C-alpha positions as CSV (number, residue, x, y, z in Angstrom):
1,M,39.6,119.8,71.2
2,K,41.1,117.2,73.5
3,T,44.4,117.5,71.7
4,L,44.4,121.2,72.3
5,T,43.7,120.7,76.0
6,Y,46.4,118.2,76.5
7,S,48.8,120.3,74.5
8,S,47.9,123.4,76.6
9,I,48.3,121.5,79.8
10,A,51.7,120.2,78.7
11,L,52.8,123.7,77.6
12,C,51.7,125.2,80.9
13,A,53.5,122.5,82.9
14,A,56.7,123.1,80.9
15,A,56.4,126.8,81.4
16,L,55.8,126.4,85.1
17,A,58.8,124.1,85.5
18,L,61.1,126.5,83.6
19,S,59.9,129.5,85.6
20,A,61.1,127.9,88.8
21,C,64.7,127.8,87.4
22,K,67.1,130.8,87.8
23,S,68.4,132.2,84.6
24,E,71.8,132.7,86.3
25,P,74.2,129.8,86.6
26,E,74.5,128.3,90.1
27,T,77.8,128.9,91.8
28,F,79.4,126.8,94.4
29,N,81.6,128.2,97.1
30,T,84.4,125.7,97.5
31,G,85.6,127.7,100.5
32,T,88.6,129.9,100.9
33,N,88.6,129.4,104.7
34,D,90.9,126.5,105.3
35,P,90.6,125.6,109.0
36,M,94.3,124.5,109.0
37,A,95.7,127.4,106.9
38,A,97.5,129.0,109.8
39,E,99.0,125.7,111.0
40,L,100.2,124.9,107.6
41,A,101.7,128.3,107.0
42,N,103.6,128.0,110.3
43,A,104.7,124.4,109.8
44,G,108.3,123.7,109.4
45,N,109.9,121.7,106.6
46,V,109.5,118.0,106.7
47,A,112.7,116.0,106.5
48,L,112.3,113.0,104.3
49,P,113.9,109.7,105.4
50,P,117.2,108.9,103.7
51,M,117.2,106.5,100.7
52,L,119.3,103.4,100.4
53,R,122.7,104.2,98.9
54,A,124.4,100.7,99.2
55,S,123.6,97.3,100.6
56,T,126.7,95.3,101.4
57,T,127.4,91.9,102.8
58,Y,130.6,91.6,105.0
59,R,132.4,88.5,106.2
60,C,134.1,89.1,109.5
61,K,137.3,87.5,111.0
62,D,135.2,84.9,113.0
63,N,133.6,83.8,109.6
64,S,130.2,85.4,110.5
65,L,128.3,87.5,108.0
66,I,126.8,90.9,108.6
67,F,124.5,92.7,106.2
68,V,124.7,96.5,106.2
69,D,122.4,99.0,104.3
70,F,124.1,102.4,104.1
71,M,121.8,105.4,103.6
72,T,122.2,108.5,101.5
73,D,122.5,110.9,104.4
74,D,125.9,109.3,105.4
75,V,124.9,109.1,109.1
76,T,122.4,106.3,109.0
77,A,122.9,102.5,108.5
78,N,120.8,99.4,109.1
79,L,122.6,96.3,110.3
80,R,121.4,92.7,110.2
81,T,123.5,89.8,111.7
82,E,121.5,87.2,109.7
83,R,119.9,87.3,106.2
84,G,116.3,88.5,106.7
85,G,116.9,89.0,110.4
86,P,115.9,91.9,112.6
87,I,117.3,95.3,111.7
88,T,119.4,97.3,114.1
89,G,119.4,101.0,113.3
90,L,122.7,102.7,113.6
91,K,123.4,106.4,113.6
92,A,126.6,108.5,113.4
93,P,126.9,111.9,115.0
94,E,128.2,113.2,111.6
95,A,129.4,111.8,108.3
96,G,132.6,109.8,108.6
97,Q,132.1,109.0,112.3
98,P,131.4,105.5,113.6
99,F,127.8,104.3,113.4
100,V,126.4,103.4,116.9
101,S,123.1,101.7,117.9
102,A,120.7,103.6,120.2
103,D,121.6,101.5,123.2
104,G,125.4,101.8,122.4
105,A,125.9,98.0,122.3
106,T,126.6,97.9,118.5
107,K,129.3,99.9,116.8
108,L,130.3,99.9,113.1
109,E,133.2,101.9,111.7
110,G,133.8,102.5,108.0
111,A,131.6,102.2,104.9
112,G,133.8,100.8,102.2
113,E,135.4,97.5,101.4
114,T,136.4,96.9,105.0
115,V,134.5,97.8,108.2
116,T,135.0,97.2,111.9
117,Y,132.0,95.6,113.6
118,N,132.2,95.7,117.4
119,G,136.1,95.7,117.2
120,Q,136.2,92.9,114.6
121,A,137.5,93.5,111.0
122,C,135.1,92.5,108.2
123,K,135.5,92.5,104.4
124,A,133.0,93.1,101.7
125,G,132.1,90.1,99.5
């Protein structure tokens, strides 16, 4: 009789546990209300920074070296006056125009085998 009692208790406990469960699957609302939806819809396009097109070392008339990284947008260049030195960002108003630093102290003209750096001719190589 004890076996029957323990079996009955176990069966009742299982039935009670199952009766507490819903027969329908539980659904989760991941939310359709994005708090930034309006801001994102009205946001403008993001301009990615230009990529490196060419990195060239130039030797100038005074025997100094300059290191120039030309970017793919054709209006941006990075200039270093020593290997691994600080970078001076240069911008041109439009492609083909001279590159100038933000403070106007540095000017670079050209982008091929020869450039003019602050009025001094420099050759690639």
